Structure formats: C-alpha cells, structure tokens
C-alpha positions as CSV (number, residue, x, y, z in Angstrom):
1,M,-4.2,10.5,23.2
2,T,-3.3,9.8,26.8
3,D,0.0,10.8,28.4
4,R,1.1,7.1,28.2
5,E,0.3,6.9,24.5
6,I,2.3,10.0,23.9
7,L,5.2,8.7,25.9
8,L,5.3,5.4,24.0
9,N,4.9,7.0,20.6
10,P,8.1,6.6,18.6
11,N,7.5,9.8,16.6
12,K,9.8,12.4,18.1
13,L,7.4,15.3,17.3
14,V,4.5,13.6,19.0
15,R,6.6,13.0,22.1
16,H,8.0,16.5,22.2
17,L,4.9,18.4,21.3
18,K,2.7,16.1,23.5
19,K,-0.1,15.9,21.0
20,P,-1.1,13.5,18.1
21,A,0.2,14.3,14.7
22,S,-3.3,15.0,13.4
23,R,-3.3,18.2,15.6
24,F,0.1,19.6,14.5
25,T,0.0,23.3,13.6
26,R,2.5,25.6,12.0
27,E,3.4,26.9,15.4
28,D,4.1,23.3,16.6
29,I,6.5,22.7,13.7
30,L,8.3,26.0,14.3
31,Q,8.7,25.1,18.0
32,F,10.1,21.7,17.2
33,I,12.6,23.2,14.7
34,D,13.7,25.6,17.3
35,D,13.9,23.2,20.2
36,Y,15.7,20.4,18.2
37,G,18.1,22.7,16.2
38,I,16.7,21.5,12.9
39,E,18.9,22.9,10.1
40,L,17.2,21.5,7.0
41,L,13.6,21.3,5.9
42,N,12.6,18.9,3.1
43,F,9.3,19.1,1.2
44,M,8.5,15.6,-0.2
45,Y,5.8,14.9,-2.8
46,I,4.8,12.2,-5.3
47,G,5.6,12.6,-9.0
48,E,3.9,10.8,-11.8
49,D,6.1,7.8,-11.4
50,G,4.9,7.1,-7.9
51,K,8.2,7.9,-6.2
52,F,9.2,10.8,-3.9
53,R,10.5,14.1,-5.2
54,T,12.2,16.5,-2.7
55,L,12.7,20.2,-2.3
56,N,15.4,21.2,0.2
57,F,15.5,24.3,2.3
58,V,18.5,25.3,4.4
59,I,17.1,27.1,7.4
60,T,18.6,30.5,7.9
61,S,16.1,32.3,10.1
62,K,12.8,31.8,11.9
63,E,11.1,34.3,9.5
64,Q,12.3,32.3,6.5
65,V,11.0,28.9,7.8
66,D,7.7,30.6,9.0
67,A,7.1,31.9,5.5
68,I,7.8,28.5,3.9
69,L,5.4,26.8,6.3
70,S,2.8,29.5,5.8
71,T,2.8,29.7,2.0
72,G,4.5,26.6,0.7
73,E,6.6,27.0,-2.4
74,R,6.3,27.2,-6.2
75,V,7.5,24.2,-8.3
76,D,7.6,23.4,-12.0
77,G,4.7,21.1,-12.5
78,W,5.9,20.2,-16.1
79,G,8.8,18.3,-14.6
80,L,6.5,16.3,-12.3
81,F,3.5,15.5,-14.5
82,S,3.5,14.9,-18.2
83,Y,0.1,16.4,-18.6
84,I,1.0,19.8,-17.1
85,H,1.3,22.2,-20.1
86,A,4.4,24.3,-20.4
87,Q,2.5,27.5,-20.7
88,R,0.7,26.8,-17.3
89,T,3.5,25.0,-15.6
90,D,3.6,26.5,-12.1
91,L,2.2,24.6,-9.1
92,Y,2.4,25.2,-5.4
93,V,3.5,22.5,-3.0
94,I,1.8,23.0,0.4
95,P,3.0,21.1,3.5
96,R,0.6,18.8,5.4
97,Y,1.8,19.4,9.0
98,K,0.6,16.0,10.3
99,T,3.1,14.2,8.1
100,A,6.2,15.8,9.6
101,F,9.0,13.5,10.8
102,V,12.7,13.7,11.5
103,D,14.8,12.6,8.6
104,P,16.7,9.5,9.9
105,F,19.2,9.5,7.1
106,S,20.3,13.2,7.0
107,E,23.8,14.0,8.1
108,I,22.5,17.3,9.6
109,P,19.3,17.7,11.7
110,A,16.5,17.7,9.1
111,L,12.7,17.6,9.1
112,N,10.7,16.0,6.3
113,I,7.1,17.0,5.5
114,L,4.8,15.6,2.8
115,C,3.0,18.1,0.5
116,S,-0.1,18.4,-1.6
117,F,-0.3,20.2,-5.0
118,Y,-2.3,23.4,-5.6
119,T,-2.9,25.4,-8.8
120,S,-2.0,29.0,-9.5
121,E,-5.6,29.8,-8.4
122,G,-4.9,28.4,-5.0
123,L,-7.1,25.3,-5.5
124,P,-6.2,21.7,-5.1
125,L,-4.9,20.2,-8.3
126,E,-7.8,18.0,-9.4
127,S,-5.5,15.4,-10.9
128,A,-3.0,15.2,-8.1
129,P,-2.8,11.6,-6.8
130,E,-3.2,12.5,-3.1
131,Y,-6.2,14.8,-3.9
132,I,-8.0,12.1,-5.9
133,L,-7.7,9.8,-2.8
134,R,-9.0,12.7,-0.6
135,K,-12.0,13.2,-2.9
136,A,-12.7,9.5,-3.0
137,H,-12.5,9.2,0.8
138,S,-14.8,12.2,1.4
139,D,-17.3,10.9,-1.1
140,F,-17.3,7.4,0.4
141,E,-18.0,8.7,3.9
142,K,-20.8,10.9,2.7
143,Q,-22.5,8.2,0.6
144,T,-22.1,5.2,2.9
145,G,-21.8,6.7,6.4
146,Y,-18.8,4.4,7.1
147,R,-15.1,5.2,7.5
148,L,-12.7,3.0,5.6
149,K,-9.5,2.0,7.4
150,A,-6.8,0.3,5.4
151,M,-3.3,-1.1,5.6
152,G,-0.8,-2.9,3.3
153,E,1.4,-5.9,3.5
154,L,4.7,-4.5,2.0
155,E,6.6,-7.4,0.5
156,Y,10.1,-7.0,-0.9
157,Y,13.3,-8.8,-1.8
158,V,16.7,-7.9,-0.3
159,S,19.6,-9.1,-2.5
160,G,23.2,-9.0,-1.5
161,E,26.0,-11.2,-0.4
162,G,24.6,-14.0,1.8
163,S,26.1,-16.2,4.4
164,D,26.6,-20.0,3.8
165,L,26.9,-20.8,7.4
166,Y,23.2,-21.3,8.0
167,P,21.6,-22.0,4.5
168,T,17.9,-21.8,3.7
169,Q,16.3,-24.0,1.1
170,N,14.6,-22.4,-1.9
171,Q,11.1,-21.2,-1.2
172,E,11.4,-22.1,2.5
173,G,12.1,-18.7,4.1
174,Y,8.7,-18.2,5.7
175,H,9.2,-16.6,9.2
176,N,12.8,-17.7,9.4
177,S,14.8,-16.4,12.4
178,R,18.4,-15.4,12.6
179,P,20.9,-16.9,11.8
180,F,18.8,-18.5,9.0
181,S,17.6,-15.0,8.0
182,N,20.3,-12.8,6.5
183,W,18.5,-9.5,6.7
184,E,16.4,-9.5,9.8
185,R,18.5,-6.6,11.2
186,L,17.6,-4.4,8.2
187,R,13.9,-5.3,8.5
188,I,13.8,-4.4,12.2
189,E,15.6,-1.1,11.6
190,A,13.2,-0.3,8.8
191,M,10.2,-1.0,11.2
192,Q,11.7,1.3,13.8
193,L,12.3,4.1,11.4
194,I,8.8,3.8,9.8
195,A,7.3,4.0,13.3
196,Q,9.4,7.1,14.0
197,S,8.1,8.7,10.8
198,G,4.5,8.2,12.0
199,G,3.7,4.8,10.3
200,K,1.7,2.3,12.3
201,I,3.4,-1.1,12.1
202,K,1.7,-4.4,12.9
203,Y,4.6,-6.7,12.5
204,G,7.5,-7.9,10.3
205,H,8.8,-11.3,9.2
206,S,10.7,-13.1,6.5
207,E,8.6,-14.4,3.7
208,V,8.7,-17.7,1.7
209,G,10.9,-16.4,-1.1
210,F,14.5,-17.3,-0.8
211,F,17.1,-18.4,-3.4
212,K,20.8,-17.9,-4.3
213,T,22.5,-17.2,-7.6
214,G,26.2,-17.7,-7.2
215,N,27.3,-15.9,-4.0
216,R,24.2,-13.5,-4.2
217,A,21.3,-14.3,-1.9
218,Y,17.8,-13.2,-2.5
219,E,15.6,-13.0,0.7
220,Q,12.0,-12.0,0.7
221,D,10.7,-10.1,3.7
222,E,7.4,-8.4,4.7
223,I,6.4,-5.5,6.8
224,E,2.7,-5.4,7.6
225,F,1.1,-2.1,8.7
226,A,-1.8,-1.6,11.0
227,P,-5.2,-0.3,9.8
228,V,-5.4,3.5,9.8
229,G,-7.5,6.1,7.8
230,V,-7.1,5.4,4.1
231,E,-5.3,8.6,3.3
232,D,-2.8,8.0,6.1
233,A,-2.4,4.4,4.9
234,A,-1.1,5.6,1.5
235,D,1.3,8.1,3.1
236,H,2.7,5.4,5.4
237,L,3.3,2.9,2.7
238,I,5.0,5.5,0.5
239,I,7.3,6.5,3.4
240,G,7.9,2.8,4.2
241,K,9.1,2.1,0.7
242,W,11.4,5.2,0.8
243,I,12.9,4.1,4.1
244,L,13.6,0.6,2.9
245,R,15.3,1.8,-0.2
246,M,17.4,4.2,1.8
247,L,18.5,1.4,4.1
248,G,19.3,-0.7,1.1
249,Q,21.7,2.1,0.0
250,K,23.1,2.2,3.6
251,Y,23.8,-1.5,3.7
252,G,24.9,-1.9,0.1
253,V,22.1,-4.2,-0.8
254,Q,19.3,-4.0,-3.4
255,I,15.7,-3.6,-2.2
256,S,13.0,-4.4,-4.8
257,F,9.3,-4.3,-4.6
258,A,8.9,-5.7,-8.1
259,P,6.1,-8.2,-8.5
260,K,8.5,-10.8,-9.9
261,I,12.3,-10.9,-9.8
262,A,13.1,-14.4,-10.9
263,V,11.5,-17.2,-12.9
264,G,10.2,-20.0,-10.6
265,H,10.4,-18.0,-7.4
266,A,7.8,-16.3,-5.2
267,G,6.6,-12.9,-6.4
268,S,5.9,-10.0,-4.1
269,G,2.4,-8.7,-3.6
270,L,1.1,-5.7,-1.8
271,H,-2.1,-7.1,-0.3
272,I,-4.5,-4.4,1.0
273,H,-6.5,-5.2,4.2
274,M,-9.6,-3.0,4.9
275,L,-12.3,-2.6,7.5
276,L,-15.4,-0.5,7.8
277,E,-15.8,1.6,10.9
278,K,-18.7,3.6,12.3
279,D,-18.7,5.6,15.6
280,G,-15.2,4.3,16.2
281,E,-16.3,0.6,16.1
282,N,-15.4,-2.1,13.6
283,K,-18.5,-3.1,11.7
284,M,-17.2,-6.1,9.9
285,I,-18.8,-8.7,12.2
286,E,-22.5,-9.3,13.2
287,N,-23.5,-12.2,15.4
288,G,-20.2,-14.0,14.9
289,A,-20.3,-13.8,11.1
290,L,-19.4,-11.2,8.4
291,S,-21.8,-8.4,8.5
292,V,-24.1,-7.3,5.6
293,A,-21.9,-4.2,5.2
294,A,-18.8,-6.4,4.9
295,R,-20.4,-8.6,2.3
296,K,-21.5,-5.6,0.2
297,M,-17.9,-4.4,0.5
298,I,-16.7,-7.7,-0.9
299,A,-19.2,-7.6,-3.7
300,G,-18.0,-4.2,-4.9
301,L,-14.4,-5.4,-4.9
302,L,-15.3,-8.5,-6.9
303,E,-17.4,-6.5,-9.4
304,F,-14.6,-4.0,-10.2
305,A,-11.5,-6.2,-9.6
306,A,-10.5,-6.2,-13.2
307,P,-10.3,-2.5,-13.8
308,L,-8.6,-2.1,-10.3
309,T,-5.6,-3.9,-11.8
310,A,-4.9,-0.7,-13.8
311,F,-3.9,1.0,-10.5
312,G,-2.6,-2.0,-8.6
313,N,-0.7,-4.0,-11.2
314,S,0.9,-1.4,-13.5
315,V,3.9,-3.1,-15.2
316,P,4.1,-6.1,-17.5
317,V,5.9,-8.3,-14.9
318,S,2.8,-7.9,-12.7
319,Y,1.2,-10.5,-14.9
320,L,4.0,-13.0,-14.5
321,R,3.0,-13.0,-10.8
322,L,-0.8,-13.4,-11.4
323,V,-0.7,-17.0,-12.8
324,P,-2.8,-20.0,-11.9
325,H,-1.9,-22.5,-9.1
326,Q,0.1,-19.9,-7.1
327,E,-0.8,-17.9,-4.0
328,A,-1.4,-14.9,-6.2
329,P,-5.0,-14.7,-7.4
330,T,-6.2,-15.1,-11.0
331,M,-9.9,-15.8,-10.6
332,I,-12.5,-13.4,-9.3
333,C,-14.0,-15.0,-6.1
334,W,-13.7,-14.8,-2.4
335,G,-13.3,-17.0,0.7
336,D,-11.9,-17.4,4.1
337,N,-9.8,-20.6,4.6
338,T,-7.9,-20.4,1.2
339,R,-5.4,-18.1,-0.3
340,S,-6.3,-19.0,-3.9
341,V,-9.1,-16.4,-3.9
342,L,-9.0,-12.8,-4.8
343,V,-10.7,-11.4,-1.7
344,R,-10.0,-13.2,1.6
345,A,-11.6,-12.8,5.0
346,P,-8.8,-13.8,7.3
347,L,-9.1,-15.0,10.9
348,G,-10.6,-12.1,13.0
349,W,-10.6,-13.4,16.6
350,V,-14.3,-14.1,16.5
351,S,-14.0,-17.2,18.7
352,Q,-15.6,-16.8,22.1
353,N,-12.9,-19.1,23.7
354,S,-10.1,-17.4,25.5
355,M,-7.0,-18.8,23.8
356,I,-4.7,-16.7,26.1
357,R,-6.2,-18.1,29.2
358,D,-5.9,-21.6,27.9
359,A,-2.3,-21.1,27.0
360,N,-1.6,-19.2,30.3
361,P,-3.8,-20.8,33.0
362,Q,-2.0,-18.5,35.6
363,Q,-3.6,-15.4,33.9
364,T,-6.2,-13.5,35.9
365,G,-7.9,-10.2,35.4
366,E,-9.2,-8.4,32.3
367,L,-7.6,-8.9,28.9
368,A,-7.5,-6.4,26.0
369,A,-10.5,-6.4,23.7
370,I,-10.1,-8.3,20.5
371,S,-13.5,-7.7,18.8
372,G,-12.2,-5.1,16.4
373,K,-9.6,-7.1,14.4
374,Q,-11.7,-8.4,11.5
375,T,-10.6,-7.2,8.0
376,I,-10.9,-8.3,4.5
377,E,-7.9,-8.7,2.2
378,F,-7.7,-7.7,-1.5
379,R,-4.9,-9.9,-2.8
380,S,-4.1,-8.8,-6.4
381,P,-2.1,-5.6,-6.0
382,D,1.7,-5.7,-6.1
383,G,4.7,-3.3,-5.5
384,S,4.1,-1.5,-8.8
385,A,0.8,-0.2,-7.5
386,D,0.1,3.5,-7.8
387,L,-1.0,3.7,-4.1
388,Y,-3.1,6.8,-4.0
389,H,-5.0,5.9,-7.2
390,L,-5.4,2.3,-6.0
391,L,-6.9,3.2,-2.7
392,A,-9.2,5.7,-4.3
393,G,-10.3,3.0,-6.7
394,L,-11.0,0.6,-3.8
395,L,-13.2,3.2,-2.1
396,I,-15.2,3.6,-5.4
397,A,-15.6,-0.1,-5.8
398,I,-16.8,-0.6,-2.2
399,K,-19.1,2.4,-2.5
400,N,-20.7,0.7,-5.6
401,G,-21.0,-2.5,-3.7
402,F,-23.3,-0.7,-1.2
403,R,-25.4,0.5,-4.1
404,D,-25.7,-2.9,-5.7
405,E,-29.1,-4.6,-5.0
406,Q,-27.6,-8.0,-6.0
407,A,-24.5,-7.6,-3.7
408,L,-25.5,-10.3,-1.2
409,E,-26.4,-12.8,-3.9
410,K,-23.1,-12.2,-5.6
411,T,-21.1,-12.9,-2.5
412,E,-23.1,-16.1,-1.9
413,R,-22.5,-17.3,-5.5
414,L,-18.7,-16.4,-5.6
415,Y,-17.7,-17.9,-2.2
416,S,-15.3,-20.8,-1.7
417,N,-13.6,-22.0,1.4
418,V,-11.2,-24.5,-0.3
419,N,-8.6,-24.2,-3.0
420,I,-10.5,-23.2,-6.1
421,F,-8.2,-25.2,-8.3
422,D,-9.1,-28.5,-6.5
423,V,-10.5,-30.9,-9.0
424,A,-13.7,-31.1,-6.9
425,R,-14.3,-27.4,-7.6
426,K,-14.0,-27.6,-11.4
427,D,-17.6,-26.5,-12.0
428,F,-17.2,-23.6,-9.7
429,L,-13.9,-22.6,-11.4
430,A,-15.5,-22.7,-14.8
431,G,-18.1,-20.1,-13.8
432,L,-15.6,-17.5,-12.6
433,D,-14.3,-14.5,-14.4
434,H,-10.5,-14.1,-14.8
435,L,-8.4,-11.1,-13.9
436,P,-6.7,-9.3,-16.8
437,Q,-3.6,-11.1,-18.0
438,S,-1.6,-8.1,-19.2
439,C,-1.4,-4.3,-18.9
440,W,-3.2,-4.2,-22.2
441,E,-6.2,-6.2,-20.9
442,S,-6.2,-4.1,-17.7
443,A,-6.4,-0.9,-19.7
444,E,-9.3,-2.3,-21.8
445,S,-11.1,-3.2,-18.5
446,L,-10.5,0.4,-17.2
447,E,-11.8,1.8,-20.4
448,K,-15.0,-0.3,-20.1
449,H,-15.7,0.8,-16.5
450,R,-14.3,4.3,-16.6
451,K,-17.6,6.1,-15.9
452,I,-17.7,4.4,-12.5
453,F,-14.3,5.9,-11.5
454,E,-15.1,9.3,-13.1
455,A,-18.5,9.6,-11.3
456,D,-19.0,12.0,-8.4
457,G,-16.0,14.0,-9.6
458,V,-13.3,11.7,-8.2
459,F,-11.1,10.7,-11.1
460,P,-10.7,13.3,-13.8
461,A,-11.3,12.0,-17.3
462,G,-7.7,12.9,-18.2
463,T,-6.3,10.8,-15.4
464,I,-8.2,7.7,-16.8
465,D,-7.0,8.5,-20.3
466,R,-3.4,8.6,-19.1
467,F,-3.6,5.3,-17.3
468,I,-5.2,3.6,-20.4
469,G,-2.5,5.1,-22.6
470,Y,0.4,4.3,-20.3
471,L,-0.7,0.6,-19.9
472,K,-1.3,0.1,-23.6
473,D,2.0,1.6,-24.5
474,F,3.7,-1.5,-23.0
475,G,2.2,-3.5,-25.9
476,D,2.2,-6.6,-23.7
477,K,-1.0,-8.3,-24.9
478,G,-0.3,-12.1,-24.9
479,L,3.1,-11.5,-23.3
480,S,3.0,-14.4,-21.0
481,E,2.4,-16.8,-23.9
482,R,5.1,-15.2,-26.0
483,L,7.7,-15.4,-23.2
484,Y,6.9,-19.0,-22.1
485,G,10.1,-20.9,-21.7
486,K,12.3,-17.9,-22.7
487,H,14.1,-17.4,-19.4
488,E,16.7,-14.9,-20.7
489,E,14.0,-12.6,-22.1
490,I,12.0,-12.8,-18.9
491,E,15.1,-11.9,-16.9
492,R,15.7,-8.9,-19.1
493,L,12.1,-7.8,-18.6
494,V,12.3,-8.3,-14.8
495,E,15.5,-6.3,-14.6
496,K,13.8,-3.4,-16.5
497,Y,11.1,-3.1,-13.8
498,I,13.2,-4.0,-10.7
499,H,12.6,-0.6,-9.2
500,C,9.0,0.0,-10.2
501,A,7.0,2.5,-8.2
C-alpha cells in the first residue's frame, strides 16, 4: 500500500497506523487505543441467527486491554448456538485484528473488532460459520490454484414518512436522484461509514422498488461492494447490514433486507459477483471471451444452484421473490445480455474501443487499466442469506465445476442471451431445471447433495442436519400455491420475516 493509498483510505486505523488492515498486530491496536483515547472495546461475532452479538469492555488500563487482545474472552456458546451442549458450553471469542474499526455510533470513543470462535481445547470451532468459510476458501485455493474474489449487491427497503413534493411512480425508482429520492442522504452516510469500517464500496443508488401506503413511503436502495477476498467479502456485508440498521434507528425509519416486503412490488436480492484471480490477475477473460476457467466456474454454480438456496434463500418469503417473469431467477441457466437467467456474465469492459476518449476528445495521456473488471453474477440469493455458509457453498460448487469433465458442454447447452421466457425460447425453457420453490424443497435438495458440501472436511454433518431441519420446520411446501390471492395472509408472513438475517 502506497503512501497515497494510505492517505486516501477512510479507515482511521489504516491512516493512523500507516499500514493495511491485513497487517494489523496487537501492538498496533494498543497504540491506536492509546493515541485516540478509546474508552470502550467491543467484540462482535455472528450468532446462529446470522446477526451480530456484542461483548463490551470498558477500558480501565493498558494491562487489561492487552490481556483481552492477547487471550480473547470466554462466552457461553449455548446462548449463541442451539447445538452447543449445556455440559460443554464454554467457547472462546478471539479477535481478528484486521477487522478493527472505530464504532461510528458510540457516544464514547469505542473500537469494534470481529471475532472467531474457538473451543476449550484452543482449536477453531469446526461448525462456526466464519471457520466453515475459512476452510472452504483454503481448500478451494489448494485444489484449483485460483483465488476467489467476491462482492455483494446489498438491496434493502427504507420505510418512513415520505415527501409528496416530488412524487415517484410505483416501480420507477431506479437511479432516482434527490429530490425524487427520499433517502439518498441515509445511503451516502451508510457508504461513508462502511468504508470507514474497512468495507470496499463500488457505488450506491436507488433501486426500482418504490411505493406508498398512506403517508408511509417505501424506497428501495442498493449499495454495491467491490470484489475482495471471499472471507473479507462476508465480513464487509455483515458490517454493512449492521450499519444500515443502526442508521435506520438513528433516523427513525425501518431498514429491511427481506426478500419480499409487499405483494406486487419488487423484492430485494443479494446478488453475489465473483471472479477468479491468479498471480494478482483477473482470469475471467481469454482472447476477448470468457475463459475456460470462468465457464467451469459457471458450470459448478449451475450444477449446485438448487442446494445453494438452502444457504442463500432461508425463509419462506424468499420463494415469493423467486417467481417466473420477474428479474429474480427461477430456472437454472446462464447468459450475458438478459437478467432472466440464474448466472449472468455482465459487461466487463472487454471492448478495445476507448469510450472515455470518444466522450472526451480533449483527453490525452494514459488511462487506468480496465482489463480486470469481468465478473460473473449469481442472482438467486437474497437478504435472508447466511452469508458465511453461502460463500462457502459457492466455493464448493465452483471447485466441483473445475472437476467436472462435462463442464464446458453444460455451459454451452444452458446458455441464453435473450429473455428465457420469450415465446421463441419455449423449447429451451422446457429443458431447464427449476430452482426450489420453498424452504422444504431447498432442504430436500441439500439432503440429496450433502456429501458434496461435507467433502474435504468443510461442512460438518451436524451443520447440514441443522439447515435441513431448520428449513423443513417452516412446513412451507406448496406455500405459494396455498397463498395465491390471499394478500392479508401474505402480508402477515412478510411482516414475520421483515428483519431476517
């Protein structure tokens, strides 16, 4: 990291310590606490429900905080995970120094650090979500020789009292600017705070969803992250959701990541973009087209798309979003120029023409390189996703795409560059497999493919059992058909899961 990169980095620790977060040490954290007069240290970690839990330490001495940063702290695992037995309940939470950031909401100077779980024997907890992702990431790099980078499109609704001075039509909110956007200020503040916490932001904008009920306005927004290492991607998304909810509390509005919040209005997805990297270079393009590695990657995602919904679409209302003839996918196929597919290869700046020079004929000199922007987008997940397990599952699916001798043939057969529901594509559509249509079907698909996820010691069998049991407990098989036309029942279901994950 150059001096200029450090100077421009919004993370206060990076700027003060003059080093990237990945190199933070205990001594660095202690120095920052001393220099900035930090009075409160917060350990944050993910419980079984996918939301943050927090342990607060009021700092009373350097020796005290040194001990906390050196040894972590003991917690009652039984209160965090249903599968931790009462007679062996103790776990350790151990801080990961690179995740440290200044708490933007604390009334006193405070530092937050994300933690990992360890057992009484001092070993990583095999079933901890962040450790499952860590295992999947390590195994993927060892087996394929590639590094996976990922990022998410965090879609959400803001609901609160809206202005009637500059009205927006239903379903026409895409990229609205103030004054036609009610909550641009909140979105920009969230982006600033996420960046200060270490998150890498690509951009933010209002989304298509907009409607009013009485004097209450519902505005859909999106914050899109930039690709980073897959473990960091999970951390950044979790912190982003926490920051948005905290801002909702600050402004007196509701923030919801629920996949569906109202009948007849756009749902919220959490699309995951990914790229393969080797020796620091994006390997998604060869000779102006998707590389062999990228196509194998797509094949793996298509092959295991159905069981991946167990991690990416984890509440019954997820399947009110995944319905035909909407932008949310339902059929297992891929393409580039259409959003009706499950896996999309978006524009990646592969054109040899200089659009910047054409738009700006006065421009001279060298321009920034654009060859590393190609990703592929997995479009089924939503805000109910269990992010660590989902990203671990994506790594496993892609790894198996590399192993599949029929991978390239599958990508050729399952490709479409137009709307798959076009009448001219009815024969193609008839040959496609369908994503699960309920949590129950998702659980059955995970049960069928569980050995893939348990292989190489990544997902413990007990974790797969818990997902299957949790999803089947909803009893939602055939729910969409049972609820058809019953708007009041749908509204009650939506309200029940308004704050999922």
